[in-house]
N, C-alpha and C positions, 0 to 999 in steps of 0.2 A: 749157163755154159757161160752167157756173158759176164757172169758175175764173178764167175772164177777167174775168166781174163782179165777183169777190172783187178782185182785184188792182186794176181800177181802184175799187173803193169805197176802198180801203186807198189806193192813190197821189193819192186825192182826199184825204183825209183827211188825208195826209201836205204835201201842198201847202197847204190850207188852214190849218195846224200852221205852217208854215215863213211864208208871209206873216202872220200875227198876230203870232208872233214877230218879224219881221222891222219891221213895225209899232212892236210895240211898245221893241223897239230903239232906232229912230230917234227917239221919242219920246223917251227917256228919255236920246239923245245929247244932244239938242237942252237938255234942262233941265240935266242932272248937268257941272257944270263939269268932276269929273275924268274924265267923257268928253271933254269939247274938249280938254282937259289932261292927258294920260296921263302925263309925265314931274312932274307935281307930284305923284303917287302914288306912284314909286319910294323905298323902305325904309321907310314909314311902317305895313306889314303891310296892309291893307287891298286886298282882292282886291273884282272883281264877282262877284255871285251872279246865278248865268243857270238859266232854266226848264231842266230835264230832258226830254230826248224820252220822248212815251206811245204806245210802238207796241203796238195790241192783238196777241193771241194769232195767231199762223198756223198755219193747221191745211193737212196735206198729207193726202193720201191713202195709206194704206201700200200697197206693191205698184204704184207708178205706175213705168208705160214710159217716160213721155215724160222721158226725165231728159237731159242736165241741165235742171233746169227753173226758171228765174226764180221768187222768192217776193214779194221785196220789197228798196228801195231806200233808201239813209236817204243825207241830203245834210245837209249843215253850211253857216252860215253864214259862216263864216268867208271868205267867197270876197275880199273883198276884201284880205285879207292875202297871198293865193298860193295856192301849192298844198297840197291836204289827199291825203293817204292814208288810206286806211282798211281796217282790220284788224277781225280777226272771232276770239274764241277761245271754246273752251267743251267740253262732249261732242261728238264728230261732227264736229268740227275738227282742234282739236291734244289734246284727251283722248279716251278710248277710249269707242265706238269712233272710231277716226277717219277723215277721208278721206270722211265724209256730205255736208259741207255747204263751202262755199266764198264769198267776198265777191271783187268785181272792187273791188280799192284804188284804180283812176279812180274811178269810177263809183256805189259802194258799191252794186252790186246782188248781193244774198245768193241764190243756189240751191243748190237739191239737187243731189249727182255721184250719187247710186246709189239704187237704189228701199229704201223704208224698209217694217218689220218690228214694227208692232204687239206684237204679243206677244211681241219679244226689248225695244223702246223705246218706251213709250209718251209720252214727249215729249222735248225739248230745251230748257235753259236758257242760251243763247248771251250772251257780250258784245261788244257792236260801240265801236270806239272812231276817234276822228277825230284825225290828226295831222297836226303839219308836215313838211314834208321834213327838220327838224333833228332829230326824233322828239318834238318836245312835246306836249304833251296841248292839243288844242283844245276839246272839250267834254266834259261828263261823259262816263263810260260807261253805254249805252244797254241797256240787258237786252230780247233779244228770245225768245221764248218760243213755240218751233214745238211744236205739240200733231200728232198720229200719227190720222189718221181709221182707225176698225178697218172691215175686210173680213170678209167669210164667210170664209174662207180655211182656219178649221180643223174637221174633223169632229168630234163629239162622240167618247168612249170612255166605256167601260163600267171600274169601278174594279177589277173583276174580269174575269178571262174564264168562271171558273165561278164558281156562286153554291150554297150548298147549306143546306137547308134542311129541316124536319121537319112533319107535322102528325099529331094523333091519327086513329084513324081511326074516324070514325062523327062527324067533325065537321060541325057546324053549316053555313048560308053563311053566309058572310062572317066567318070565322073566320082572322084576321091569320096568317099563316104566315111571311114574311120580308120585307125590303125589299132593293132593290140601288137603286144611287147609280152615276153617270157624271158626265164633267167635259167642259166644252170652253173650250179657249181662248183662244175669241175673247173681245170685250169683254162681257163678265157684263151693261151697262147696255144693252146692243141686243138686236135678235131673234136675232142670231147666237149667241149662248149660250144662249136660251131650248128648254129641254131638253122633249122628249112621249116618254113608256114606251109600250109596249107589249110582246103578246104575238103572236109570229105563226106558232109550232107550238106540241104538244103530242105528245108520245109515253107512253104507259106501259110499264111494264116489271110481268108479262111484254106480249111486243105487244099491242095489238088489245084488251086486259081491260077496258076503258072506251073511250067511242067521244064520250062529249058532254065539252063543255068543262065542266072540276071549277077552274079558275080563272083568277082576272084581275087585274088589275095599274091601279093608280093612275097616270092618265096624267102626272101631275104631279110627283107622291110617291117613285113607283117602288116602291111598297106592294103586295105580292101576298097575294092572299084566296083564300079559298074561294067559287066561285060554286053548286057544285048539292049534292045530297046522294048518300050513295052509298060514300063511301070505304070500302075493306073489306081492311083488310089481308091477309086470307087470298084476296081475290081480285086486287087490286094490290099492289104492294109500293112501287111508285116511281113517279116522273113527270119527262121530263124534259122543260123547257120552255123554245123560243128565245123571246130578248127581243130587244128592239130599241130604240135611241134614238136619234130625229132633233132638229135644231136648227131655228130660225126656227117656235117652235111645236108641230115634230113634220113639218115640210115642209119641210126641208132639210138637208143633211145628215145621214148615218145611222150610227150603230155597231151591231154583235151582241155576243151573250152567252149563256150557257147559265144556268139555274135547275134543280139536280137537288133534287126533293124527294120524300123518303120518306115514307110514313103509316108511323107508330109504332103499337106494336101497345096496345091495353085488355084487362083480363082480362074479354072477354066469354065466353070459355070455361070450364069448370070441366072437371078431372081426369074420367074415366073408367076404373073398372076393367076392363080388358080380358085374359083372362076373368076371370069374378064370381067363382070356386069354382078350388080347389085345394087337391093332395091331398100332403104332405111327409111322409117318415119322417126319424126322430132319435134317436139313438144316445144310451141312456141314460149317465148319469153325466157326458156333457160340456156342458161351459158357456162360452161366451163364442167361440162357432163358427156359421159360417154353416149356416142348415139349407136355405135356398131364395129364391126370389125371385117377385113379385108387381110386374106391368105395368099402366100407365095409357095413356093417351091424352088428347090437351092441343092445340087445334088453337091457341091464344098463339105469342106466341115464343120457342121454345129458348133457354134459358138465361139467359132475365130468370123473375123473381118470380112475371110472369104465368104462366111456365110451369111453375114447379118444383112439387114436390108434397111434402106434408109430410103423414103416413100416423099411425094411429094406433089400438089395438088393447083391444079389449074382452074380456072373459068370458075372464081371465085371473089368476082370485083370489089366485094365491099368486106372480105377480111373475114367472111363469119365463121368458119373452119377452121379445126387443124389436123394436123393426124402427126402419129407418134409411133416409136416403133416398142412392140412387147419384146425385151431380152432375152425370154425364156421360148416362147412361142412366135415367135421373128413375123408376127403379126403387124397390121399395120391397126392402130388404135383410132378415130375417127370421133372426134370432140367438136363444140358449138361453143364456140370461143367469143362469140357474142351474140344475143339475143335474137332469134329469128321473130317475125311477125308475121301472122295469116293474114293478117290483112293486106297488109303491102304485097307480099311473093308466098304463095303458097307451095311451091316447088323449087327445088335445085338441083342442077345438074352439075357432076363435078367429074372430075378425069384425073385421078392417077395414075402416076410411073415412079416405079421402082428400081434401083439399082442398089448395089452392094456398097458397103462401106472402103474396103478395098479395092482398086482400079481391078479390072479383068487384066490377067495375063495373055501375055501375046500370042500362048499357044491355045487361046478359047476362040470357040465361033467368032466371025463378025458377023453379029444379028444387032438389030434397033430394039432399046428399051424396052420392057414390056408395060403395057398400062393396062386401065380398068376403068370402066363407068359406073359411080355411083348417082341412082336417083334418090332425091333427099326429099322426102315429102312432110310439108310443115302441117304439125295437127294443131288445132283451135282451141284454146281454153277459156275460159269466160277468167278476163282481165278485170281487175280492179279497177276503178274509174280513175281519174287523178285529177287534183286541181289545176288551172292553168298557173295560180301564183301560188307558192306556201312559203312561209306566210303572205297572207291576202292583207296589203296595207289602204286603210281607209284616211287619209286627211280631209276635217271635214271643224267648223268654227264649232265652237264649246255653248253657244246660243241659238244652234241651228234647232227647229221647229220641228216636234213631233212628227211621223208619217213621209221623212222626206227619205228619198231612196238612197241608198249609199253605195252600194255595186250591186252587179248584175252580171251574167255568164261567167260564172267563176272556175264552175268546172266542166268536164266530160270524159263521156266513156270510149276505151278503143272498139268495144264490142258494138254500138251504138244501142245501148240498152238504155230504157228508162231508170230515169234516177231519181231517188227521194233525199231533201234535205233536209235538216234539222239543227235544231243549237243544242251543242252539248253542255256549253259552259257559257253562262252569262249572268256572271255574279250579281250585278245592277239592275238585271231583265231592262236593260234599255235598247237592246235589239231584238227585231223579229225576221223570219224568211218565209219565204215563196215553198213551200214542200216541192211543187214540183219544177219551179223553174232557179229556184236558188237565188232570186235577187234579195237583196240584206237592208231590213228599213230603220229608221229609228222609229220605235215604240214610245220613249219616255226623253225628257230634256235630259242633258248632260249636265255634271255638277263636277266643277274642276276640284272643288274639295272631298269627292268622295277617297277611304283609303285605296280602292282598286287603282285606283290614278296614281301610274306614278311616271314620272319626269314627261305628262303632258299625254300619257298613251294609256290607252285603255284596252284588257285583252280579253278574247273572247276564245271559243271553239267551236266550229262545224263543223260537221258527220256529213258526207252522201255517201249513198248506199244504191246498189244497182240490182238489178231484177234477179239476179243467181244471187244477193244476199251478202255480196263482195263490199268490203265499207273502204272508205279513206275518210281522214279527218287532216283539219289544218286551221292553224291558226287566224284569228283575226285581231289586227293589230291597229285600232283607231287613234290616231293621231291628231287631240284637239288643239286646235289653235285658239290661241289665247284673245279674248273681243273684251273692247271696255264696257262692261256691265253694271261698277259701280260708281259712285262719284266720292272722290274724297272726303275723310271729316277729319273733323279738327278738333284738337286736347289742348288744355283742359275747357272745358265750358264755363268754369267760375274760379277766382283766384282773387286773392286779393293782392295789392300794391300800395307797398309803403311813399309816405313822400313827405317831403322836409326833411331838412339838417342835411351833415354831408355823408349817412349812411344811406342818403334815398338808393330804392332801386332804380335801374333806369326804364327798366320796362317788364312786363309779360313774354314768358318763352311759349311759344303756338307748336304744337306739335300735329303735322298733318299725314293719317295714314287712310289706304287703299288698299280691298280688296282683293282688288284685278292686282296680277303679275306684269313683269315688264314685259313690253315695253310700253303699257298703259298704267303705269304707274309714276312714281319719281320723274323728273323733277314737279313737285307744285310751284304754282304763282299764287301769290296771295294779296288782297286788293281789298279797301275799306269802299265801298258804292253807297253806303246808306248817308244821305244828307244829313242826319239824326248824328250820324258820327265824325263828321269836320274835325273834333278837336282829337281825335287820334290817327293814327300814323301805322304800317306795320312796315316791317323791315326784313326783307330774307337775310336770313345767315346760312341754310346751304339750300341743298333740292329736298330736304322736309321737315325745317325749320324756318319759324320768321319771331320776329321779338314785335312784339302789342305795346305801344307805348302814347304819352299822353301830346301832344304838341305844345299846350300851353300851361301853365299852372292853375290845375283846378281844384276846389273846393275837397275836404274829406266827405266819403259818400259811396254810393254805389249808383255806378253806369252802365250799360247795355252798349258793347258795341257790335256789329255787324259785318264779319269779316266774309270777303268771297275767297272761295278756295278755290282753285281748277287742276285737274293733273295732265299726263301728258299725251294722252293715249289719242285715237283716229277714229272717228273723232272723240272730242273731251269731254269729258264731264266737269261741272262744276256744281257748288253747292255754296250757298249762303247760310252762314252758324254765325249766332248769336252770343258772344260772349260777356259774362257777366264779371264786371271788374270793381273789388270795392276800394278806397282810397282811404289810406289811415296813416295818422303819422308815425314816423318813425322812430322805433330806440335807438340806443347807443350800438345795436347789434346789427344794424337794418331792417328790424324786423317791424311789424304793427304792435302799437301798445292801445290797451283795450283804456276805458274811460276813466278806472281807477287807478291804472299806471300813469294814465298820462297826469291825471291829480297831483298821484305822488311825484312826478317825476319835475314838477314843476319845483320853485324859488321857495313857496311855503313849506315848511318840517324838513323831513330829511326822506333820502331818496327811498324809494320802498324796496329794491335790492338790502341797501343796509337796514332796513327795518327789517324785513326777514332773515339776515344773517345774526342779527342780535337775538330773535325771537330762538331762531335754531341752537344759538349757544347758551342760553337759558336754559334750554330742555334740554340738552345733552351733558349740562352741568348737575341737571337735579337729576337723571337719569344714573350718571357715575355715582351719587352722593347714595342714592339707596341702594347701587349696587356693594358697597363698599358697608355699608352697614347690614347687607342681607349675608355678605361673605362673613365678616365678623361672626354673625350669629352662629350660623353653621360652621365656622369653625369649633367654635365653642363646644356646641353639640357634638359635633364630630370627635371632638378630642375627650368630651366627656364620655363618648360612646366606647372611642378604644383604648380607654385609660385601663383595664382591665388586661387588654392585651399587647400593651406596647412595653419595652424597656425606657426608662427613663431618660435614654440619649437619644429615643427615637422620635420623641415627642417636636414639633418646631417651636414650641413655648417651651422648650425644656426651663425647667426651674432652677438646676445647677448651675445656670448662669449669675444667679445674686445670691448664691447660699454663703460662699468661702469669702470671709475677709481675713485676709492675712497681716492686718497690722491692728484686729482686735481681739484682747482678751477673753473680752464674756465674764461672765457673772455666773459661772458655774449652773448646776441644774437647778436650784432656786431662781435663778435669774431667768424670768418672763417674757424679756427683751430677746433673751437668744430667738435662735431658729428653731422650729420644731423639725425634730432629725425624723420624723416617721416621714415626714416628705420625700426623704432620701432610699425611702421602701420603694424595691423593686413590685410592680403593680404586680406581676404573676408571683412573688414572693408573697405577696400580703396575704395574711391571714383574710377568707373569705369571710363576708359579716352572717352575722345572727340569722339573717334572713334568708341565706342561701341554703338553711341547713333544713332537713325535714323534720317537724316538730317532735321530742323526745327520742330524736336517734341522732348518732354521727353522721350520716349518711348528707352528703351534700347534695343538693337541688341537680344542676349544671354536671355532665360530662366531663371527667378531666382527659387531658390530653395527654395522646396515647405515644409514645418514644417510635420510630420507625425501624430504630437498630436493633431491638429487641424484643421477645415475643412478649405479650400483654395480655391483661388477668393474670398475672403472675404474684405472689403473696411479696408485700414491699418488703425491704430491709428496715432493721430497726435505727432510727436516728435518734444522735445523741440528744437527749432531752435539755440537759443540767451544764450550764456552762463552769466552766474549773474555776476556784476560789482564785488562784494564782494566775494573775495577768497573763504573766509568761508563758502559760499553756494555751494562750487564745489560737496560737498559728496548729498547734496542733486541732483543737473544738475546731478551726475552720476546715482545714485538711478533710479532718473523718468524715466531716456531715460534706463536704465535698466528693468525696471517694464512695458513700454512701450512695448520695444523689446521682452519681456514674451508675454506679452498679442498680439503683431503681429502673425495673423496668417498665412502672406505670405514669415516668414521670417524661417532658424531654430532659434533655441533659444538659444542664448550660455549664459551659467547660469552664467561665470566667465567674471567680468569684466576686462581685463588689462590696471592697471592706470601706468602712469608714469610720470604725472604731480601732485599726488597727496599725498601729507606725511603721510596722516593717522589721526585719530581722536585723542585729545590731545596737538597734537603740538600746540605751542603757538607762530610759525613762520608762515606769510603768505608762498601763491604760489609766486615761482619766475617764472613763467610763467606771458606770457605777455596776457594771456587770458581776468586777471583781471585789466589791464591796459587800462584807456581808451585811451591815446595815447603815442607812446613812444618817442614821438618829445619832448613834453611838460618837465616842468622842476620837477622833483618829489621830494617830502618830506622824506628822509631818515633818520630822526632822529627816527626816531623808532627803528629802527637798534642796535641802541646804547643802547637800553634797553633789547636786548635779549641774552645782555652777550658779554666777549670780544671776543670770536671766530666770530663775526657778525662787529664789529668796522672797521676792515679793510675791511668788503664787503661796508659800509656806507662811507669809504674815497673814495672808488673808484668812486663808484657813483655820491656824492655828494660834488665836489673840493671845495668848502665854507671851 
């Protein structure tokens, strides 16, 4: 009924507005000539301005079941011009969400097609158009707003299924615990979204631990608070509350959730020892070891600072003990941090105190700290004997006599047990020890030159064992003090000293040595003390050297000089040393000369050195002459030996250097003075001598050389045997032979032919060799020599006497 009343009001407003608009339009048309004569307005750009429709918002309830439902009708005042077509655009029509609204294009009625949902679309803004049949707009677009009215169709929901919170135990009433929240999809401006909170159930863990209502909730805000006293974590650990929220101020649709509230611990219980006295045994000489545990009880929550215990120890003046907390069991772990001594104190009484890591709450009972008494009994054990000094240091002179007591009272035993001593290391065997008392004696004399003495220290090892078999060892370092045991010695004991001449030696250099080490050695003191050696003097050069020289000119001969040398020890040691000195004349180099040298060095004859040089030169000359003859002989033999294997050009005595005289014509073949052409044969091409073949066969004795570029043991090609009759064909003859030789697999390939009887291509002269001659005894025609030029006319006259 309300809908029809609303629609009637809207239609009334529309009719009134249309009538008013028509009246104004008619009045303006009568007065405005542009209305009476519309053709006068064409082309001047002026248009009639008309009032727009004003339609109030249309309210439509969501979830309406009476669909389709007419909402509003629009009309155009252009009825006189013909038919009007109405169109509708916007969300819900041709835009998403589509097909929610439509318009009757003839009547202009706007209606809804489906039920609306306010939670999805709260309002719609549409555009309505009035068009002519040709599509021309008759009116300006009209805005139509459709508002969806809310209905209580959504129940409220908590933001979480479970809410968690905590509250300290013994909290006063009104203590805020937590807050919960909920939402409702309905319109928050209406009662449909007005929420009310409530607690509809309470459970305790453990069950039925608390029966009274301990918590309340603010109906509007959802804040949960404590309502009563008596929250004790030792009694109840947790609460489970059932929550409810309803719209319409708490009377509408509802939603449920759960709130879990844990009771948190406060330190309202002090730890207590249980039991309060302990008896513990501890072994002496051990430390950093656990000797026992103490226990406490605490009703606060385990694993927290309210429960964790902190222990302390009193009545421990020497700090032998310490205690720490086991984080898992909360027990106190008692430890020995400094070794206990049974012989010093056999029992210790400790007083322990305990408290929590966190301080006690003000709500805890006011009581003193719990304490416990611990009696620690020290257990005796066989302790190892020990040396009063380790290493044991003994300083003794190196010349100490055997049997000397070096050290006593060196070890002790904590248990006062009988001890046995022995030497476990003594590389030189210099020491001995009393097995009962441990007194160390010198068994043999020391030797500073021993390889086991390093930096004047000799090392040994002593072992002590008690009655229980427990032993200990110590090093013995014997520091040997240097003593003056040896007198110095003088070197050399004999030498020669040249005298006379400019090269005379000023004196003999003496060196003093001492087996003792500093400070019992250098510097040394030198002195002449023998009355028979008064003609000599000794002059100190440095701490270890002195020069012995005569004070007067002495004759050549041998002298025995006695020298006293003394070290710097305390007390000092000295010794007399006889030095045999031979005086001799000096040569030009400052050395002593022998008697023959002295004779040769005199003015008679030549110098001995010159004589030696002359003899050496003569011997060297003879040796060089002998070597030259030997090398010449060896060279010839070498040449004869290698003659069959060398080219003419490879010998050092190459005979071709003396072969050709270009200014000598020679006497022809009958000239005996001419050079023998046989010497120009290549030794490798020369025919083998008859003795090189086996008798009765043409097989050579030696093995022919093989070619490396072709298989061997193949038949040789046929060489040209006879030279051509015409000398001009000698080139072809030689080339044929060369080609056959290149193809012969059984001989080395000589790629270069040594030609001695061919003058080369292009010469008009024939060969002078007898190869082309039929017979040297026959008469020859030498007229052709006249055609060769004036140089050969003389040759023609020599062979042709006509």
